[in-house]
Structure formats: structure tokens, C-alpha cells
GUKE-612156 format. One line per field, with one value per residue: residue number from 1; residue in one letter; x, y negated, z of N, C-alpha, C in turn. Coordinates in Angstrom, 3 decimals. Atoms other than C-alpha are relative to their C-alpha. Layout:
num <- (NUM / ...);
residu <- (a / ...);
nc1 <- (X / ...);
nc2 <- (Y / ...);
nc3 <- (Z / ...);
cac1 <- (X / ...);
cac2 <- (Y / ...);
cac3 <- (Z / ...);
cc1 <- (X / ...);
cc2 <- (Y / ...);
cc3 <- (Z / ...);
This chain:
num <- (1 / 2 / 3 / 4 / 5 / 6 / 7 / 8 / 9 / 10 / 11 / 12 / 13 / 14 / 15 / 16 / 17 / 18 / 19 / 20 / 21 / 22 / 23 / 24 / 25 / 26 / 27 / 28 / 29 / 30 / 31 / 32 / 33 / 34 / 35 / 36 / 37 / 38 / 39 / 40 / 41 / 42 / 43 / 44 / 45 / 46 / 47 / 48 / 49 / 50 / 51 / 52 / 53 / 54 / 55 / 56 / 57 / 58 / 59 / 60 / 61 / 62 / 63 / 64 / 65 / 66 / 67 / 68 / 69 / 70 / 71 / 72 / 73 / 74 / 75 / 76 / 77 / 78 / 79 / 80 / 81 / 82 / 83 / 84 / 85 / 86 / 87 / 88 / 89 / 90 / 91 / 92 / 93 / 94 / 95 / 96 / 97 / 98 / 99 / 100 / 101 / 102 / 103 / 104 / 105 / 106 / 107 / 108 / 109 / 110 / 111 / 112 / 113 / 114 / 115 / 116 / 117 / 118 / 119 / 120 / 121 / 122 / 123 / 124 / 125 / 126 / 127 / 128 / 129 / 130 / 131 / 132 / 133 / 134 / 135 / 136 / 137 / 138 / 139 / 140 / 141 / 142 / 143 / 144 / 145 / 146 / 147 / 148 / 149);
residu <- (x / x / x / x / x / x / x / x / x / x / x / x / x / x / x / x / x / x / x / x / x / x / x / x / x / x / x / x / x / x / x / x / x / x / x / x / x / x / x / x / x / x / x / x / x / x / x / x / x / x / x / x / x / x / x / x / x / x / x / x / x / x / x / x / x / x / x / x / x / x / x / x / x / x / x / x / x / x / x / x / x / x / x / x / x / x / x / x / x / x / x / x / x / x / x / x / x / x / x / x / x / x / x / x / x / x / x / x / x / x / x / x / x / x / x / x / x / x / x / x / x / x / x / x / x / x / x / x / x / x / x / x / x / x / x / x / x / x / x / x / x / x / x / x / x / x / x / x / x);
nc1 <- (0.979 / 0.609 / 1.320 / 0.745 / 0.588 / 0.124 / 0.449 / 1.275 / 0.410 / 1.181 / 1.005 / -0.112 / 0.983 / 0.024 / -0.874 / 0.410 / -1.212 / -0.483 / -1.275 / -0.660 / 1.138 / -0.550 / 0.820 / 0.580 / -0.844 / -0.762 / -0.712 / 0.201 / 0.159 / -0.200 / 1.233 / 0.512 / -0.510 / -0.552 / 0.754 / -1.095 / 0.305 / -0.484 / 0.220 / 1.059 / 0.324 / -0.390 / 0.388 / -0.502 / -0.586 / -1.309 / -0.985 / -0.298 / -1.038 / -1.344 / -0.833 / -0.237 / -1.161 / -0.876 / -0.988 / 0.875 / 0.318 / 1.233 / 0.818 / 1.229 / 0.428 / -0.141 / 1.797 / 0.442 / -0.606 / 0.870 / 1.146 / 0.206 / -0.276 / 1.164 / 0.609 / -0.874 / 0.228 / 0.843 / 1.057 / -1.053 / 1.209 / 1.609 / -0.495 / 0.096 / -1.437 / -0.864 / -1.027 / -1.591 / -1.067 / -1.033 / -1.208 / 0.872 / 0.529 / 1.807 / 1.160 / 1.655 / 1.205 / 0.799 / 1.107 / 0.930 / 1.190 / 0.357 / 0.639 / 1.406 / 0.027 / 0.658 / -0.728 / 0.476 / -0.039 / -0.918 / -0.939 / 0.362 / 0.290 / -1.150 / -0.905 / 0.026 / 0.672 / -0.962 / -0.253 / -1.374 / -0.663 / -1.222 / -1.216 / -1.461 / -1.488 / -1.320 / -2.021 / -1.264 / -0.928 / -1.419 / 0.445 / 0.233 / -1.269 / -0.554 / 0.751 / -1.017 / -1.803 / 0.845 / 0.162 / 0.951 / -0.065 / 0.817 / 1.025 / -0.201 / 1.231 / -0.990 / -0.985 / 0.287 / 1.361 / 1.276 / 0.381 / 0.847 / 0.695);
nc2 <- (0.819 / -0.286 / 0.080 / 1.139 / 0.309 / 0.721 / -0.883 / 0.429 / 0.343 / -0.899 / 0.347 / -0.170 / 0.820 / -0.095 / 0.317 / 2.138 / 0.914 / -0.113 / -0.431 / -0.700 / -1.479 / -0.987 / -0.903 / -0.743 / -0.759 / 1.108 / 0.818 / 1.206 / -0.768 / 1.108 / 0.878 / -0.008 / -1.022 / 0.275 / 0.050 / 0.458 / 1.154 / -0.381 / 0.422 / -0.409 / -1.186 / -0.045 / -1.225 / -1.153 / 0.848 / 0.724 / -1.149 / -0.821 / 1.113 / -0.150 / -1.132 / 0.398 / 0.729 / -0.516 / -1.561 / 0.111 / -1.607 / -0.979 / 0.979 / -0.429 / -1.170 / 0.590 / 0.115 / -1.689 / -0.547 / 0.369 / -0.372 / -0.955 / -0.351 / -0.134 / -0.704 / -1.404 / 0.589 / -0.096 / -1.175 / -0.563 / 0.374 / -0.786 / -1.602 / -0.028 / -0.639 / 0.971 / -0.216 / 0.031 / 0.160 / -0.109 / 1.386 / 1.419 / 0.076 / -1.398 / 0.454 / -1.161 / -0.065 / -0.279 / -0.059 / 0.827 / -0.168 / 0.989 / 0.868 / -0.738 / -1.096 / -0.405 / -0.827 / -1.045 / -0.731 / -1.505 / 0.062 / -0.019 / 0.951 / 1.081 / -0.483 / 0.494 / 1.297 / -0.086 / 0.947 / 0.533 / 1.113 / 0.554 / -0.547 / 0.324 / 0.463 / 0.150 / -0.070 / -0.873 / 0.898 / 0.577 / 1.276 / 1.634 / 0.408 / 0.691 / 1.132 / 0.474 / 0.255 / 0.935 / 0.818 / 1.309 / 1.872 / 1.031 / 0.518 / 1.656 / 0.762 / 1.186 / -0.687 / -1.106 / 0.891 / -0.794 / -1.700 / -0.131 / -1.353);
nc3 <- (-0.399 / -0.479 / 0.039 / -0.761 / -1.060 / -1.239 / -1.246 / -0.379 / -1.286 / -0.532 / -0.667 / -1.511 / -0.541 / -1.328 / -1.123 / 0.351 / 0.265 / 1.409 / -0.446 / -0.998 / -0.147 / -1.362 / 0.222 / -0.786 / -1.276 / -0.650 / 0.683 / 1.009 / 1.957 / 1.514 / 0.415 / 1.504 / 1.343 / 1.719 / 1.287 / 0.510 / 1.359 / 1.562 / 0.899 / 0.576 / 0.101 / 1.039 / 0.511 / 0.620 / 1.124 / -0.758 / 0.088 / 1.117 / 0.744 / -0.841 / 0.563 / 0.822 / -0.594 / -0.854 / 0.699 / 1.052 / 0.319 / -0.403 / -0.030 / 0.374 / -0.930 / -1.520 / -0.018 / 0.132 / -1.283 / -1.105 / -0.534 / -0.137 / -1.505 / -0.282 / 0.342 / -0.372 / -1.330 / -0.185 / 0.085 / -1.007 / -1.128 / 0.051 / -0.613 / -1.521 / -0.700 / -0.537 / 0.839 / -0.680 / 1.116 / -0.405 / 0.222 / 0.282 / -1.145 / 0.480 / 0.249 / -0.373 / -0.284 / -1.079 / 0.019 / -1.411 / 0.702 / 0.672 / -1.154 / -0.451 / -0.565 / -1.545 / -0.138 / -0.493 / 1.248 / 0.366 / 1.154 / 1.865 / 0.512 / -0.633 / 0.647 / 1.652 / -0.956 / -0.055 / 1.109 / -0.206 / -1.330 / 0.170 / 0.545 / -0.944 / 0.891 / -1.171 / 0.486 / -0.618 / -0.506 / 1.712 / 0.179 / -1.080 / -0.843 / 1.328 / -0.390 / -1.027 / 1.054 / 0.911 / -1.177 / -0.374 / 0.054 / -0.544 / 0.569 / 0.179 / 1.072 / 0.716 / 0.846 / 0.486 / 1.106 / -0.296 / 0.712 / 1.563 / -0.616);
cac1 <- (19.053 / 17.831 / 14.243 / 12.475 / 10.750 / 9.186 / 8.930 / 5.142 / 4.184 / 2.463 / -0.820 / -1.329 / -4.559 / -4.404 / -1.365 / -1.865 / 1.767 / 3.128 / 6.358 / 6.124 / 4.907 / 5.443 / 4.608 / 2.823 / 6.245 / 7.398 / 9.438 / 9.854 / 8.582 / 9.061 / 6.769 / 7.188 / 7.391 / 8.919 / 6.594 / 7.971 / 7.400 / 7.345 / 7.780 / 5.491 / 3.707 / 5.216 / 3.333 / 3.350 / 4.292 / 6.817 / 8.104 / 8.437 / 10.345 / 12.859 / 13.514 / 13.681 / 16.358 / 18.238 / 18.207 / 17.584 / 17.617 / 14.443 / 12.999 / 10.378 / 9.436 / 9.364 / 4.897 / 4.302 / 7.008 / 5.015 / 1.720 / 2.330 / 4.005 / 0.896 / -1.392 / 0.484 / 0.606 / -3.191 / -4.162 / -1.767 / -4.035 / -7.359 / -5.861 / -5.943 / -2.002 / 0.490 / 2.885 / 7.035 / 9.374 / 12.309 / 14.840 / 11.501 / 8.595 / 4.823 / 1.814 / -1.929 / -4.987 / -7.180 / -10.793 / -13.685 / -17.475 / -19.462 / -20.975 / -24.375 / -23.815 / -25.783 / -23.729 / -26.247 / -26.105 / -24.675 / -21.629 / -22.532 / -24.376 / -21.412 / -18.989 / -20.714 / -21.155 / -16.907 / -15.644 / -11.514 / -10.366 / -7.189 / -4.269 / -1.041 / 2.302 / 5.094 / 8.739 / 11.424 / 14.105 / 16.834 / 14.465 / 13.913 / 17.606 / 18.631 / 15.732 / 17.670 / 20.820 / 18.918 / 19.206 / 17.017 / 16.830 / 15.296 / 12.324 / 13.054 / 10.542 / 13.471 / 15.783 / 13.373 / 10.425 / 6.620 / 5.767 / 3.787 / 1.219);
cac2 <- (6.020 / 6.071 / 6.518 / 3.046 / 2.455 / 0.346 / 0.709 / 0.221 / -0.555 / 2.731 / 2.013 / 2.521 / 1.574 / 2.417 / 0.769 / -3.429 / -3.942 / -4.184 / -1.935 / 0.129 / 3.785 / 6.599 / 10.120 / 12.480 / 13.442 / 9.545 / 9.188 / 6.440 / 7.446 / 5.554 / 2.441 / 2.475 / 4.955 / 4.986 / 4.766 / 5.691 / 3.288 / 4.303 / 2.127 / 3.421 / 6.986 / 9.077 / 11.363 / 14.090 / 11.678 / 9.811 / 13.387 / 14.783 / 11.687 / 11.923 / 15.518 / 14.661 / 12.325 / 14.528 / 17.829 / 16.289 / 19.937 / 20.539 / 16.806 / 18.354 / 20.897 / 18.509 / 17.903 / 22.064 / 23.193 / 21.068 / 22.079 / 25.539 / 25.656 / 24.025 / 25.949 / 29.106 / 27.619 / 27.197 / 30.370 / 32.062 / 30.396 / 31.306 / 34.830 / 34.121 / 34.684 / 32.389 / 30.830 / 30.682 / 28.560 / 29.607 / 26.533 / 24.033 / 25.041 / 27.254 / 26.537 / 28.172 / 27.586 / 27.123 / 27.469 / 25.963 / 26.486 / 24.339 / 21.436 / 22.716 / 25.763 / 27.336 / 29.072 / 31.936 / 33.111 / 36.819 / 37.277 / 38.228 / 34.963 / 32.702 / 34.468 / 33.185 / 29.544 / 29.378 / 26.222 / 25.121 / 22.744 / 22.189 / 23.232 / 23.199 / 22.317 / 23.307 / 22.642 / 24.987 / 23.686 / 23.676 / 20.839 / 18.608 / 19.143 / 17.809 / 15.207 / 14.155 / 13.658 / 10.910 / 8.541 / 5.791 / 1.958 / -0.224 / -1.821 / -5.718 / -7.641 / -10.256 / -7.537 / -4.912 / -6.700 / -5.587 / -2.195 / -1.025 / 1.370);
cac3 <- (-7.895 / -4.965 / -3.073 / -1.818 / 1.642 / 4.356 / 7.580 / 8.940 / 12.428 / 14.138 / 15.365 / 19.140 / 20.227 / 23.639 / 25.055 / 24.908 / 24.906 / 21.253 / 20.418 / 23.619 / 22.924 / 25.757 / 25.140 / 27.265 / 29.328 / 29.715 / 26.853 / 24.468 / 20.696 / 17.521 / 16.916 / 13.137 / 10.371 / 6.933 / 3.781 / 1.024 / -2.329 / -6.065 / -8.803 / -10.822 / -11.907 / -14.485 / -16.895 / -18.834 / -22.233 / -20.104 / -18.950 / -22.016 / -23.313 / -20.239 / -21.306 / -24.581 / -23.655 / -21.418 / -23.986 / -27.674 / -28.471 / -27.169 / -28.243 / -30.505 / -28.225 / -24.902 / -25.459 / -26.057 / -23.387 / -20.524 / -21.369 / -21.821 / -18.615 / -17.313 / -18.714 / -17.725 / -13.814 / -14.140 / -15.166 / -12.612 / -9.876 / -11.493 / -10.965 / -7.483 / -6.967 / -6.061 / -8.496 / -7.033 / -9.327 / -7.330 / -6.220 / -7.027 / -5.031 / -4.762 / -6.192 / -4.444 / -3.601 / -1.048 / -0.694 / 1.740 / 1.549 / -0.184 / 2.075 / 1.987 / 3.006 / 6.202 / 8.658 / 9.459 / 5.742 / 5.102 / 3.569 / 0.033 / 0.153 / 2.072 / -0.455 / -3.727 / -1.590 / -2.007 / -4.014 / -4.202 / -1.263 / -2.546 / -5.072 / -2.715 / -4.003 / -1.010 / -2.051 / -1.733 / 0.323 / -2.977 / -3.937 / -0.856 / 0.083 / -3.993 / -3.254 / -0.235 / -2.510 / -3.830 / -0.282 / 0.819 / 0.340 / 2.018 / 0.068 / -0.820 / -2.802 / -4.113 / -4.918 / -5.950 / -7.820 / -7.634 / -7.903 / -11.197 / -10.612);
cc1 <- (-0.490 / -1.779 / -0.462 / -1.023 / 0.319 / -0.174 / -1.529 / 0.022 / -1.241 / -0.928 / -0.170 / -0.915 / -0.634 / 1.007 / 0.162 / 1.168 / 0.686 / 1.917 / 0.147 / -1.040 / 0.876 / -1.143 / -0.416 / 1.252 / 0.835 / 1.038 / -0.202 / -0.290 / 0.104 / -1.337 / -0.007 / 0.502 / 0.150 / -1.349 / 0.480 / -0.904 / 0.295 / -0.211 / -1.334 / -0.544 / 0.455 / -0.452 / 0.016 / 0.386 / 0.987 / 1.183 / 0.453 / 1.461 / 1.589 / 0.830 / 0.589 / 1.721 / 1.113 / 0.461 / -0.931 / -0.157 / -1.305 / -1.178 / -1.435 / -1.217 / -0.624 / -1.620 / 0.099 / 0.803 / -1.135 / -1.030 / 0.139 / 0.472 / -1.022 / -0.911 / 0.040 / -0.453 / -1.596 / -0.725 / 0.234 / -0.719 / -1.525 / -0.005 / -0.655 / 1.231 / 0.327 / 1.154 / 1.790 / 0.481 / 1.496 / 1.403 / -0.915 / -0.938 / -1.481 / -1.298 / -1.185 / -0.704 / -0.689 / -1.368 / -0.984 / -1.501 / -0.787 / -0.891 / -1.448 / -0.360 / -0.249 / 1.206 / -0.398 / -0.259 / 0.839 / 0.923 / -0.273 / -0.433 / 0.668 / 1.327 / -0.061 / -0.494 / 1.213 / -0.029 / 1.705 / -0.089 / 0.867 / 1.237 / 1.052 / 1.159 / 1.023 / 1.406 / 0.396 / 1.049 / 1.360 / -0.881 / 0.140 / 1.410 / 0.637 / -0.750 / 0.986 / 1.257 / -0.224 / 0.374 / -1.085 / 0.842 / -1.211 / -0.625 / 0.622 / -0.193 / 1.054 / 0.946 / -0.954 / -1.436 / -1.300 / 0.026 / -1.048 / -0.465 / -0.582);
cc2 <- (0.747 / -0.788 / -1.544 / 0.454 / -1.142 / 0.594 / -0.473 / 0.699 / 1.751 / -0.744 / 1.017 / -1.379 / -0.026 / -0.932 / -1.673 / -0.554 / 0.399 / 0.818 / 1.401 / 1.132 / 0.729 / 1.208 / 0.546 / 0.222 / -1.696 / -0.855 / -1.148 / 0.522 / -1.161 / -0.801 / -0.161 / 1.215 / -0.019 / 0.165 / -0.173 / -0.731 / 0.443 / -1.165 / -0.364 / 2.092 / 0.358 / 1.197 / 0.704 / -0.497 / -0.215 / 1.562 / 0.438 / -0.664 / 0.230 / 1.610 / -0.053 / -0.779 / 0.285 / 1.435 / -0.553 / 0.874 / -0.006 / -1.330 / -0.045 / 0.835 / -0.352 / -0.022 / 1.453 / 0.748 / -0.417 / 0.175 / 1.339 / 0.435 / -0.504 / 0.226 / 1.017 / -0.173 / 0.072 / 1.467 / 0.959 / -0.291 / 0.593 / 1.137 / 0.224 / -0.093 / -1.484 / -0.422 / -0.533 / -0.180 / -0.430 / -1.648 / -1.111 / 0.293 / 1.318 / -0.595 / 0.477 / -1.186 / 0.272 / -0.508 / -0.926 / 0.336 / -1.281 / -0.656 / 0.238 / 1.483 / 0.322 / 0.784 / 1.258 / 1.210 / 1.729 / -0.313 / -0.374 / -1.510 / -1.693 / 0.246 / -1.146 / -2.144 / -0.651 / -1.348 / -0.550 / -1.287 / -0.674 / 0.735 / -0.455 / 0.041 / -0.055 / 0.464 / 0.832 / -0.946 / -0.631 / -1.961 / -0.620 / 0.222 / -1.419 / -1.349 / -0.630 / -0.659 / -1.518 / -1.512 / -0.721 / -1.364 / -0.730 / -0.980 / -2.008 / -0.534 / -0.814 / 0.950 / 1.235 / -0.370 / 0.686 / 1.181 / -0.220 / 1.474 / 0.632);
cc3 <- (1.249 / 1.052 / 1.441 / 1.236 / 0.626 / 1.345 / 0.448 / 1.894 / 0.291 / 0.944 / 1.296 / 0.298 / 1.714 / 0.808 / -1.063 / -0.194 / -1.214 / 0.331 / 1.052 / -0.183 / 0.530 / -0.660 / 0.870 / 1.270 / 0.169 / -1.341 / -0.778 / -1.041 / -0.583 / -0.002 / -1.334 / -0.379 / -1.090 / -0.500 / -1.039 / -1.492 / -1.070 / -0.731 / -0.854 / -0.315 / -1.133 / -0.667 / -0.772 / -1.723 / 0.512 / 0.312 / -0.837 / -0.947 / 0.532 / -0.137 / -1.261 / -0.518 / 0.630 / -1.004 / -1.388 / -0.603 / -0.124 / -0.182 / -0.368 / 0.630 / 1.295 / 0.179 / 0.565 / 1.247 / 1.371 / -0.065 / -0.418 / 1.128 / 0.967 / 0.177 / 0.578 / 1.642 / 0.529 / -0.203 / 0.992 / 1.373 / -0.100 / -0.305 / 1.223 / 0.747 / -0.116 / -1.259 / 0.723 / -1.212 / 1.404 / 0.022 / -0.037 / 1.021 / -0.346 / -0.460 / 0.581 / -0.102 / 1.292 / 0.148 / 1.484 / -0.343 / -0.288 / 1.128 / 0.693 / 0.739 / 2.056 / 0.495 / 0.638 / -1.421 / 0.068 / -0.394 / -1.070 / -0.195 / 0.217 / -1.201 / -1.314 / 0.401 / 0.248 / -1.108 / 0.429 / 0.702 / -1.019 / -1.163 / 0.830 / -0.859 / 1.515 / -0.542 / 0.545 / 0.385 / -0.541 / -0.237 / 0.842 / 0.170 / -1.884 / 0.241 / 0.830 / -0.529 / -0.857 / 1.190 / 0.075 / -0.158 / 0.791 / -0.589 / 0.385 / -0.914 / -0.869 / -0.957 / -1.514 / -1.339 / 0.685 / -0.070 / -0.598 / 0.639 / -1.564);
């Protein structure tokens, strides 16, 4: 099954002419960008159901396997380490100072004012290549119907 997309016009508040974009070197550049569309969000229960259908031998353990894996990833991230699953990708954590932190505080005070900014996932090249093999198909509301979230 292909990944559905549509094109969206790139906002250009500088140029008064539509569909004419030129970079600093005078070269024409794209005036549209692709937006990927999903039909729905797959949650933990549906993911377990898909595993059960694909691997009937593990159907009774699918929920448990997913839960244990997610808990293990959280535990490793809480230890300040990076989780790397070869061929899939890496999970890591970014930090920032809390919003109310004053910049003139000493190092100890600033260290105590950290909070998690993001948990980041970076896909491995192998995962990107496998997903890319699915291909792309331009979204057609008549053919594809309405999107569900």
C-alpha cells in the first residue's frame, strides 16, 4: 500500500507573483511541497492485533511484548542513555532550562532547573529505505474517501 500525499503551496510573503519563487542565487525553486496524509492513527491495541494476525504463534503475548518493550525503552531513557535498535532507529532525550530560569543563576541552580524538552526518534537508513519501497500515491478524495483520526 502506497503512502498518500497532497501538494501544498509554499507561502511566499515577499514575492507578489504567484508560483514564482527564486532563491538568493537567482535559481527557480519549488513553489509547492508534499504533505503526507494518514488514514488513521494505529494505537497499542491495534498494533497488538496486527502482530497477532501476522504471527499467530505470539497472539496471546502481543500486548505484553509491546508493553515490556515500551517500558524498557522508557527505563533506558530515564538512565540518560540512548536506545538504538539496529535497522529501526534511535531514541534519545533532549533537555532545556525551565521557562522561569534566570540566566544569571550559578551552575548548581541551573542544573536543578532542567526539564525534558523532547524524546527524539531518528530512523535508521534501513527503515527509511524499507518505507520508501511502499511508494507514494497522490491523494484523491473520490478514490480514498475521507480521512479518519
